[in-house]
C-alpha positions as CSV (number, residue, x, y, z in Angstrom):
1,X,-82.3,-60.9,44.5
2,X,-83.0,-60.9,41.0
3,X,-81.1,-58.6,38.7
4,X,-84.8,-56.7,38.3
5,X,-84.8,-56.3,42.2
6,X,-81.3,-55.1,41.7
7,X,-82.4,-52.5,39.0
8,X,-85.2,-50.9,40.8
9,X,-82.9,-50.6,43.7
10,X,-80.8,-48.9,42.0
11,X,-83.7,-46.6,40.8
12,X,-85.3,-46.2,44.1
13,X,-81.1,-44.6,45.4
14,X,-81.1,-42.2,42.5
15,X,-84.3,-40.6,43.1
16,X,-82.7,-40.7,47.1
17,X,-80.3,-38.2,45.1
18,X,-82.4,-36.2,43.2
19,X,-84.6,-35.8,46.9
20,X,-81.6,-34.2,48.3
21,X,-80.7,-31.8,46.0
22,X,-78.7,-33.7,43.3
23,X,-79.3,-33.7,39.6
24,X,-78.2,-34.8,36.6
25,X,-75.0,-34.0,35.5
26,X,-75.4,-35.0,32.1
27,X,-72.5,-36.6,31.4
28,X,-71.4,-39.6,29.5
29,X,-68.1,-41.3,30.4
30,X,-65.5,-41.7,27.7
31,X,-65.6,-45.2,26.6
32,X,-69.1,-46.1,27.9
33,X,-71.6,-47.0,25.5
34,X,-75.6,-45.9,26.0
35,X,-76.4,-49.9,27.3
36,X,-73.9,-48.9,30.2
37,X,-75.0,-45.7,31.2
38,X,-75.1,-44.8,34.6
39,X,-76.7,-41.4,35.3
40,X,-73.4,-39.3,36.7
41,X,-75.5,-36.8,39.0
42,X,-73.9,-33.2,40.9
43,X,-75.0,-32.0,44.2
44,X,-72.5,-29.3,45.9
45,X,-69.7,-29.6,44.3
46,X,-69.2,-33.3,43.6
47,X,-70.0,-36.1,41.2
48,X,-71.4,-38.7,42.4
49,X,-71.8,-42.8,40.7
50,X,-74.1,-45.4,41.8
51,X,-72.4,-48.8,40.8
52,X,-72.3,-52.4,42.3
53,X,-69.6,-54.8,43.8
54,X,-68.9,-58.3,45.6
55,X,-67.2,-58.9,48.5
56,X,-64.8,-61.8,49.1
57,X,-66.8,-64.3,51.6
58,X,-70.5,-62.4,50.7
59,X,-73.2,-63.9,48.3
60,X,-74.8,-60.4,47.6
61,X,-73.3,-57.6,46.3
62,X,-73.2,-54.1,47.3
63,X,-74.3,-50.2,46.3
64,X,-71.9,-48.2,45.6
65,X,-71.9,-44.3,46.0
66,X,-68.2,-43.6,44.3
67,X,-67.0,-39.5,44.0
68,X,-64.9,-37.2,42.4
69,X,-64.7,-33.3,42.8
70,X,-63.2,-32.8,39.7
71,X,-65.3,-33.1,36.5
72,X,-62.7,-34.1,34.0
73,X,-62.7,-37.1,36.1
74,X,-66.2,-37.5,35.9
75,X,-66.1,-37.7,32.2
76,X,-63.2,-40.0,31.9
77,X,-65.6,-42.7,35.1
78,X,-63.1,-42.1,37.7
79,X,-64.4,-41.7,40.7
80,X,-62.9,-42.1,44.4
81,X,-64.5,-41.8,47.6
82,X,-66.2,-44.7,48.0
83,X,-69.1,-46.0,49.9
84,X,-70.6,-49.0,50.6
85,X,-73.9,-50.3,51.8
86,X,-75.9,-53.7,51.1
87,X,-79.1,-53.8,48.5
88,X,-81.2,-54.9,51.3
89,X,-81.3,-51.9,54.1
90,X,-84.9,-50.7,54.7
91,X,-85.7,-47.6,53.0
92,X,-85.1,-45.9,56.1
93,X,-81.6,-47.2,56.7
94,X,-81.1,-46.4,52.7
95,X,-82.4,-42.8,52.6
96,X,-79.4,-42.8,55.7
97,X,-76.6,-43.9,53.8
98,X,-77.9,-42.1,50.9
99,X,-77.7,-38.6,53.2
100,X,-73.8,-40.0,55.1
101,X,-72.3,-40.4,51.1
102,X,-73.3,-36.8,50.3
103,X,-71.9,-35.5,52.8
104,X,-75.5,-34.4,55.0
105,X,-75.7,-36.8,57.5
106,X,-73.0,-38.3,59.7
107,X,-73.7,-41.8,60.3
108,X,-72.3,-41.4,63.8
109,X,-74.9,-38.8,64.9
110,X,-78.0,-39.5,63.3
């Protein structure tokens, strides 16, 4: 997957966050330059940010949804409650993963 394809997929996943009710929290973590800006979203008392992680032995990186319920932590870019899934999931699978990460849907009953 090219960098351009990954950026497009991240934009799509961000659109799923807003489609499910998340809003731009208008927070830029301290020490993060404008070119590094990743939108921090707010939904149902939690702050969310998308990122990327790689795992040993796996070629393709994963999209990560990180979360915190503390605004001060979000302001410093400190997130936890990580949920990771493949860039290459179908749109429907990705929608389910996002709804799970946001606490809207249970993966085991959907």
